[in-house]
C-alpha positions in Angstrom: 0.0 0.0 0.0 1.3 3.4 -1.0 1.4 5.8 2.0 1.1 9.5 1.5 3.8 11.3 3.5 2.9 15.0 4.2 6.0 17.1 4.6 6.1 18.5 8.2 8.9 20.9 7.8 12.3 21.0 9.4 12.2 20.9 13.2 13.5 24.1 14.6 16.0 22.8 17.2 18.4 19.9 17.4 17.9 17.2 20.0 20.3 14.8 21.7 18.6 11.5 21.2 19.3 8.7 23.8 18.2 5.2 24.3 19.4 2.0 26.1 20.2 -1.6 25.3 16.7 -3.0 25.5 16.1 -5.3 22.5 13.9 -5.5 20.5 13.1 -1.8 21.2 16.7 -0.6 21.0 20.1 -2.2 20.9 23.4 -2.1 19.1 24.5 -4.4 16.3 28.3 -4.0 15.8 28.0 -0.5 17.2 25.0 0.5 15.0 21.7 1.3 16.8 18.9 -1.0 15.8 15.4 -2.0 16.9 11.8 -1.0 16.7 12.2 2.2 18.6 15.3 3.2 16.8 13.7 2.7 13.4 10.7 4.6 14.5 12.7 7.6 15.7 14.8 7.5 12.5 11.7 7.6 10.4 10.2 10.4 12.4 13.4 12.4 12.1 13.4 11.8 8.4 9.9 13.3 8.2 11.0 16.3 10.2 14.2 16.7 8.1 16.5 16.5 11.1 19.5 14.3 12.0 18.9 11.3 14.3 22.3 10.5 15.8 21.0 8.0 18.4 23.3 7.2 21.4 22.9 3.9 23.2 23.8 4.3 26.8 23.2 2.4 30.1 19.7 3.5 31.4 20.9 5.2 34.6 23.4 7.4 32.6 20.9 8.2 29.9 18.2 9.1 32.5 20.7 11.3 34.4 21.5 13.3 31.3 17.9 13.6 30.2 16.6 14.6 33.6 19.2 17.4 34.0 19.7 18.9 30.5 17.4 20.5 28.0 16.9 19.4 24.4 17.2 15.7 25.1 14.9 13.0 23.9 15.1 9.6 25.8 13.2 6.5 24.7 11.5 4.3 25.6 10.2 5.7 28.9 7.1 5.2 31.0 5.4 8.0 32.8 5.1 8.4 36.6 4.6 11.2 39.0 8.3 12.0 39.4 9.0 11.8 35.6 6.0 13.9 34.8 7.7 16.9 36.4 10.8 16.4 34.2 9.6 15.4 30.8 7.0 15.9 28.1 5.8 12.5 26.8 4.8 11.7 23.2 3.2 8.4 22.4 2.7 5.7 23.4 4.9 3.9 21.0 4.4 0.5 22.7 2.7 -1.1 25.7 4.5 -3.6 28.0 3.5 -5.7 31.0 5.9 -5.7 33.9 6.0 -9.2 35.4 7.7 -10.9 38.3 9.3 -14.0 36.9 10.5 -17.1 38.7 12.4 -20.2 37.6 10.2 -22.6 35.7 10.6 -25.4 38.3 9.7 -23.1 41.2 6.2 -23.9 42.5 5.9 -20.5 44.3 2.6 -18.6 44.2 2.3 -14.9 44.8 -1.0 -13.2 45.7 0.4 -9.9 47.0 3.7 -8.0 46.8 4.0 -8.1 50.6 5.0 -11.8 50.3 8.1 -11.1 48.2 10.5 -10.1 51.1 9.7 -13.4 52.9 10.1 -15.5 49.8 13.3 -14.2 48.3 15.2 -11.5 46.5 13.9 -9.8 43.4 16.4 -8.9 40.6 15.9 -5.4 39.1 17.6 -3.3 36.6 19.1 -0.1 38.1 16.9 2.9 37.5 14.2 1.0 35.7 10.5 1.6 36.4 10.1 -1.9 38.0 12.7 -1.0 40.7 10.8 2.2 41.6 7.4 0.4 41.6 8.7 -2.3 43.9 10.4 0.3 46.2 7.2 2.3 46.3 5.3 -0.9 47.3 7.6 -1.4 50.2 9.6 -4.3 48.8 13.1 -4.2 50.4 14.8 -7.4 49.3 16.0 -6.1 45.8 19.1 -7.2 44.0 20.0 -4.3 41.7 22.0 -5.0 38.5 23.7 -2.6 36.2 22.4 -4.6 33.2 19.1 -6.6 32.9 21.0 -9.6 31.5 22.8 -9.9 34.9 19.4 -10.4 36.6 18.4 -13.0 34.0 21.6 -15.0 34.7 21.1 -14.7 38.5 17.6 -16.1 38.2 18.6 -19.0 35.9 21.4 -19.9 38.3 19.0 -19.5 41.3 21.1 -16.8 43.0 17.9 -14.8 43.2 14.3 -16.2 43.4 12.6 -13.5 41.3 13.2 -11.3 38.3 11.3 -8.1 37.5 11.2 -7.3 33.8 8.9 -6.0 31.1 7.6 -8.8 28.8 8.7 -7.1 25.6 12.3 -7.6 26.4 12.3 -11.0 28.1 12.9 -13.2 25.0 15.8 -11.1 23.8 17.4 -10.8 27.2 17.3 -14.6 27.7 18.7 -15.1 24.2 21.6 -12.9 25.2 22.5 -15.3 28.1 21.9 -18.4 25.9 18.6 -19.3 27.6 15.0 -19.8 26.5 11.7 -18.5 27.7 10.6 -22.0 28.7 13.2 -21.8 31.6 11.2 -19.1 33.4 7.6 -18.3 34.2 5.6 -15.2 35.2 4.2 -15.5 38.7 2.9 -12.0 39.3 1.8 -9.1 37.0 3.1 -5.9 38.5 1.7 -3.4 36.0 0.9 -2.6 32.4 2.8 0.5 31.2 2.8 2.6 28.1 6.1 3.6 26.6 6.8 7.0 25.2 9.3 9.3 23.6 10.3 11.6 26.5 11.5 15.2 26.0 13.5 16.8 28.7 12.5 19.9 30.6 13.6 23.0 28.7 13.1 21.6 25.3 11.3 24.0 23.0 7.5 23.1 23.1 7.3 23.7 19.3 9.8 20.9 18.8 7.8 18.5 21.0 4.7 19.4 19.1 6.5 18.7 15.8 7.5 15.2 16.9 3.9 14.6 18.2 2.5 15.6 14.9 4.9 13.4 13.0 4.0 10.4 15.2 0.3 11.0 14.8 0.8 11.0 11.1 2.8 7.8 11.1 0.1 6.1 13.3 -2.8 7.3 11.1 -1.1 5.8 8.1 -0.7 2.4 9.7 3.1 2.7 9.6 3.5 2.5 13.4 1.7 -0.8 13.5 3.8 -2.1 10.6 7.0 -1.2 12.3 5.9 -2.8 15.6 4.9 -6.0 14.0 8.1 -6.2 12.0 10.2 -6.2 15.3 7.9 -7.6 18.0 5.9 -10.8 17.4 2.8 -9.8 19.3 -0.6 -8.4 18.6 -0.5 -4.7 17.9 -3.2 -2.7 19.8 -3.1 0.9 18.6 -3.5 3.6 21.2 -4.4 7.2 20.6 -1.2 9.2 20.2 -1.0 11.9 22.8 1.2 14.6 24.1 1.4 14.6 27.9 2.8 18.0 28.8 5.3 18.5 31.6 3.6 19.0 34.9 3.9 22.2 36.9 
């Protein structure tokens, strides 16, 4: 099907664009950024006639930069009360379910998060939304890793009992450590989250609106769904593209 691309004009400010190693949304292949989110941002940048020099950094470092400097876009990011005071959000570009996973041969049952501290440690990725959700829920027995693959390994080797991770990345992360999804199982659904393009405080509102308009156009043409289905083997459920403005 031929898609009509309406020129949106050149965006009127440059952005530093950051992401993390979180396949299949974003990752590096021999130093070249790849993934669903990367291709999406590159396509949006092309529509806006701007460069898309995407940097792949550890999440904690990328978040530190984006939360302290203007003119930074960081993706993918979920929204919460703290982040809403630091970022404008455009999207969602995907939806993920954050689960607590256990080893496949573990017969543990979880009905409430209050059980976790008694049952064992939960592996979390430093700075990730799952870590903050569990901390806010009062879970104290967390094993924090600098990379999500480390938590996956720890679970597989039974050094931790649980692993907190978004479902979109689980297959890829297990593949990175030469394991399969049949070796683990979800035992508790923590939350469903929408993932966005996040624009740092101080970014020109006109620039944010331009990216919002470009994403709306891509979604209305079906291109957002096509990109998603090309990278993520799951049902695509389109959501209305919105711009969540930075809170006062």
